[in-house]
N, C-alpha and C positions, 0 to 999 in steps of 0.2 A: 326459308322455315330455318330458324335456328335448332341447332342441335339440344339446346338445354330451353326446355320451356320457361317463360318468364316468371317470375314470380314463383319459382318452384320453394319448397321446403324440405320436404322429404318424400324418398319411397319407400314401399311397403314392403318386403319380403317376409310371407306369412310361410311357416311349417310347421309340420306335425311334431316335427322333434327338434327342438332350439339347438341342442348340444353338438348334434351332428351337422346341422345347415351351418354353426359357427366355425365347427373344424373345416370342414369343404371350402368354407369361404376364405380362411385360413389358407388352406394348402394351398387353391388356385391362384391367391392373388401374393402371400410373403407377409401380409398384414391380418391380424389375429382382431376381431372385433371385441370392443369394450361393452363391460357391465353396462347396462342400461337403469333398468331399474324393476319393480314387481308393482303391475296393476292387482291391488288388490279389493278381492271379491270378482274380478274379472276371472281369474283363473290362466293370466299369462304373464309372463317376462320379455323384455327383450333386450337386445344389444346393439350396440350403434356403431359406427364407420363413418367420418365426413366424406363428404365428398365434393371439400372444398367451396371457401366462403360460410355462407348460412344455409350451406345446402346438408341433407346428410342421409344414410339408408338405416331404418330401421329395420332387423330382424326381429320377427315376432314369434312366440311358439307357446305351447302352453308349459306352465311352471309345475314341475313335479311337486314342491314345495305348499301350494296351494291343494288343497281338498277342488274337487269339482262343482264349479257353480252351478245353479240353479237354472240356468239359461247358456244357450250358445254363448262360445267363447268369441272374442271379435275376429273378426274377419274370417271366421267359418275355420278356424286353422285345424278344427277336430275332424271336417269333411275331407282335408288334403290327403293327397297320397303321397304328396314330394312337395320340395318348397317351391314357391311361384310367387314370383312378382303381382301383386293383387290390385293395388291400387297406388296413388301419391297424392302428397298434399301441397297448397301454395298458401302466402301467409298475406293475407292482403292489406295495404296500409290500415282500411277500417275495416274490420269484420262486418260489423251489423250493416253498414253502408253496402257492403260488396253482395251481401247474403240481398239484401232488396234489390238493386241493380239488377243481379240475374233472376230476382223471379219479374222485374220489369220487363226482361224480355224472353219470359214464358219459360223459366227453369227454376224450381225449385230445388236449391241445394240440401234444405232440411232446417231442422231448429239447429238453435244455437244452445250450447250446454258446457258445462263446465267438466274438465277432468283431472286427474292429479297420480302421479307417482313419487316416490321419493327415491334420489339415486343410492346406489351403496355408501357412498359417505353421509348419507340421514339427511342431505338438501333435501326438500320439499320442490316438486315443480309443479303450478299449476298453469293450465292453460283453458282455452275455451274453443271450438269447435264446431261444426256443422256436421249432422249425422241425422238420419231417419228416414222412412220409408218413402220419401219422395227424390233421394239420390239415384243416380242412373246406375242400375243394377251391376254393369261392368267392371265398374272399379276404372274403369277408361277416363273419366270425367270428375277432378279431383275433388276431395273435398276443401274446406277451407280453415285455416287453423289461425290463432290468434294467442301469442305466449305470453302478451300482457308485461307486466312488471318481471316475471320470471327469466331468468337468464336464460338465452338460448341452448339447447344442448352440444351446439357446438362451439362454446363459449368453454368447455371441459375439458380442453385439449385432447380431443379424441384422435386414435389412428385415422390415418387418411387415405385414401383413394380417391383421385379426384374423379369426378363425373366428364366423361368425354361425349357421349351421346345416347339420348334416350328416345324411343321410338314406341308404337304401336301399331297393334293389327284390329279391324272390326268387320263384321259382314258386311256393315253399311256405314263407312267413314263421314258420306255427307250428313249422316244423322248424329254424328257425335260432335262436329267441328263448330257448328252454330251452339250448343253447350257449352264448349270450351269458351267460346268467344264472350258468351254470356258471364263467366265469371274471370274475365280478363285474361286468360292464356291462351296455348296454343300448343299443339301436338303435333310431331310428325305421325301422318296413319297411312295405312296402305290395306286393301281388301284383305282378307281372311278370318282366318279364328280370336275368338276375343285375349289379346295378349299382350304384355307389356314388355319390353328387354331393354337394358342398358347397360352401357360398355364404362368402366372405369379404367384406371390406368394403375399402373402396380408394380413393384418393383420386380416380377415376371411379367411385365409389357399387357397390354390391353387387355382385359376377360370381360366375358360377354354374359350376362344373366338374363334368364328371363321369368 
């Protein structure tokens, strides 16, 4: 089992307090995440760190400059008591074909829909991803993303903490493994409460986040 899953695009570290979590990440790693952008209408914003290559960490939380949306914020950030790695994304070579292939193997990753945000420099990023009620609720099975013609977030010279390893736990790992296979990836799994952890290299040495 590889320490880094195939096709990994990014990890999602959700938090109820973005500023505090970014400050904690900077304290622990000596690397300060860069401002990503605002998700207009969704009530969130993010900060980013390269994990090496075309992989990155997204730290996402409520945007204090937006009014509360009329729906739950993404990744249930309002329900969190602290920062937590809630899910991850893979970038399939052909998003639509990957969705159909997964469905043919008995797992529906959800409908594909478009999203966008502007970087602090005004550049508009647009992408497509899977989302919906059919996705596995644990967050252990990644959603699929396609950046299309948009420059990948790692192309913007992000600060970096190279990813060393990623793993997860689940009450029944054997339930999760075939779903991972259906979307074309794998993940080191052990039995236990639902959780994702990852370790990055940094000027302070290896640091693990959950």
